[in-house]
C-alpha positions in Angstrom: -179.3 162.4 22.1 -176.3 160.8 23.8 -174.9 157.5 22.5 -174.5 155.1 25.5 -173.0 151.6 25.4 -173.9 148.7 27.6 -172.8 145.2 28.3 -175.2 142.4 27.2 -175.1 138.6 27.0 -173.9 137.6 23.6 -177.0 136.9 21.4 -179.4 139.1 23.4 -179.1 142.0 21.0 -179.6 139.7 18.0 -182.8 138.5 19.5 -184.0 142.1 20.2 -182.9 143.4 16.8 -184.9 140.5 15.1 -188.1 141.7 16.9 -187.8 145.5 16.8 -187.2 147.6 13.7 -183.9 149.5 13.5 -185.4 152.9 13.4 -187.6 152.1 16.5 -185.0 150.4 18.9 -183.7 153.2 20.9 -187.0 155.0 21.2 -188.8 151.8 22.2 -186.1 151.3 25.0 -186.5 154.9 26.1 -190.3 154.8 26.2 -190.3 151.6 28.2 -187.8 152.9 30.6 -189.7 156.2 31.1 -193.3 155.0 31.2 -193.3 151.3 32.3 -190.1 150.0 33.9 -189.9 149.3 37.5 -187.3 147.3 39.5 -188.5 143.8 40.1 -189.9 143.2 43.6 -187.3 140.5 44.1 -184.0 142.0 43.1 -182.7 138.5 42.6 -184.7 138.5 39.4 -182.3 141.2 37.9 -179.7 139.9 35.3 -176.8 140.9 37.5 -174.3 138.3 36.1 -173.6 137.9 32.5 -174.1 134.2 31.6 -171.2 133.7 29.3 -169.7 135.8 26.5 -170.7 139.4 26.5 -171.0 142.1 23.8 -171.1 145.9 24.0 -173.9 147.6 22.1 -174.9 151.2 21.9 -178.3 152.9 22.1 -179.3 156.6 22.0 -180.7 158.3 25.1 -182.0 161.8 25.7 -181.5 163.7 29.0 -184.8 162.5 30.4 -184.1 158.8 29.9 -180.5 159.2 31.2 -181.8 160.8 34.4 -184.4 158.1 34.7 -181.7 155.4 34.3 -179.5 157.1 37.0 -182.6 157.3 39.4 -183.2 153.6 39.0 -179.6 152.8 39.8 -179.7 155.0 42.8 -183.0 153.6 44.0 -181.5 150.1 44.0 -178.4 151.3 45.9 -180.7 152.8 48.6 -182.1 149.3 48.9 -178.6 148.0 49.5 -178.2 146.5 46.0 -175.3 147.5 43.9 -176.2 147.6 40.3 -175.2 149.5 37.2 -176.9 150.8 34.0 -176.0 147.8 32.0 -177.9 145.6 34.5 -181.0 147.7 34.1 -180.7 147.8 30.3 -180.4 143.9 30.2 -183.6 143.7 32.3 -185.3 146.1 29.9 -184.2 144.2 26.8 -185.3 140.9 28.3 -188.8 142.3 29.0 -189.1 143.7 25.5 -187.9 140.5 23.9 -190.5 138.7 25.9 -193.2 141.2 24.9 -192.5 141.2 21.2 -192.1 137.5 21.0 -195.7 137.1 22.2 -197.0 140.0 20.3 -195.3 141.2 17.2 -193.9 144.8 17.1 -196.6 147.1 15.6 -196.0 147.8 11.9 -194.4 151.0 11.0 -195.6 152.9 7.9 -192.6 154.8 6.5 -192.4 157.6 3.9 -189.4 158.9 2.2 -189.4 162.6 1.5 -187.0 165.4 0.3 -187.3 168.8 2.0 -185.7 172.1 1.2 -183.6 173.3 4.0 -181.2 176.2 4.6 -177.9 175.8 2.8 -175.3 174.3 5.0 -177.9 172.4 7.1 -176.7 169.0 5.9 -173.1 169.7 6.7 -174.1 171.0 10.1 -176.0 167.8 10.8 -173.1 165.6 9.7 -171.0 167.3 12.4 -173.2 165.7 15.2 -175.0 162.8 13.6 -173.8 159.9 11.5 -175.4 160.0 8.1 -177.0 156.5 8.4 -178.6 157.6 11.7 -179.8 161.0 10.4 -183.5 160.0 9.8 -183.7 158.3 13.1 -182.5 161.2 15.0 -184.7 163.7 13.3 -187.8 161.5 13.7 -187.1 160.9 17.4 -186.6 164.6 18.0 -189.8 165.5 16.2 -191.8 162.8 18.0 -190.4 163.2 21.5 -189.1 166.8 21.9 -190.3 169.2 19.3 -193.2 171.3 20.6 -193.9 173.3 17.5 -192.5 176.5 15.9 -191.4 179.4 18.2 -191.5 182.0 15.4 -194.6 183.5 13.7 -196.2 181.8 10.6 -195.2 184.9 8.5 -191.6 184.0 9.1 -192.1 180.2 8.8 -193.6 180.5 5.2 -190.5 182.3 3.9 -188.6 179.7 1.8 -184.8 180.1 2.2 -183.2 181.9 -0.7 -180.2 179.7 -0.5 -181.2 176.0 0.1 -180.3 172.4 -0.4 -182.1 169.1 -0.3 -182.3 166.9 2.8 -183.8 163.5 2.1 -185.1 161.5 5.1 -187.2 158.4 5.6 -189.7 158.9 8.5 -192.6 157.2 10.1 -196.0 158.6 8.9 -196.7 159.7 12.4 -194.0 162.4 11.9 -195.8 163.8 8.8 -199.0 163.8 10.8 -197.4 165.8 13.5 -195.8 168.2 11.0 -199.3 168.7 9.5 -200.8 169.3 13.0 -198.4 172.2 13.5 -199.2 173.5 10.0 -202.9 173.7 11.0 -202.0 175.2 14.4 -200.1 178.0 12.8 -203.2 179.0 10.9 -201.1 181.0 8.4 -201.5 180.7 4.7 -198.4 179.5 3.0 -196.9 177.5 5.9 -196.3 173.9 4.8 -195.0 170.7 6.4 -191.7 171.6 4.8 -191.6 174.8 6.7 -192.3 173.1 10.0 -189.7 170.5 9.2 -187.1 173.1 8.6 -188.0 174.7 11.9 -187.7 171.4 13.7 -184.3 170.6 12.1 -183.0 174.0 13.1 -184.3 173.5 16.6 -182.5 170.0 16.7 -179.3 171.7 15.5 -179.5 174.4 18.2 -179.9 171.7 20.9 -177.0 169.5 19.4 -174.7 172.5 19.4 -175.6 173.5 23.0 -174.9 169.9 24.2 -171.4 170.1 22.6 -170.3 173.2 24.4 
């Protein structure tokens, strides 16, 4: 994930944050951008100008959503309209505010759990992810990018000899996805904890490669 900052009208983010839970904000924006967003037929409907005071606020984007954002800006430029990413984000935020003002954001069932991970994992995560955002990053990665273990079940089920605790608060959908991969491995002794360790190791591999 890459942390990108955008310019918003003052108060817009407060309205959005009041409607969307903290752990779902960046993902909600990414999903809307990738699956639903289209430039308005009348470009004049875009919030090109800030209405008064402005504020800068960050959200997390993966490579696919960054590419999509750039494609939209380029699409507008081909139409002879000069816009930037902040304008697109303001349009998306406005649409999401309208949506969740009419219909409340779906309730999220959260569960806090502690997993055994390889010793040093927490320190490695802290190099790339602020501690308060750790659960959000892991949840987003598992739900959006993780495609299951790439090693045999016989390897997965081996608990690390040197381990430490990693506590996270995740949506129940994450635990359901972990259970899905447990069943898919079809190997006795493979648990959700084993799949979680593999997912976190995959996340770390990606984070390290992005920093090179």
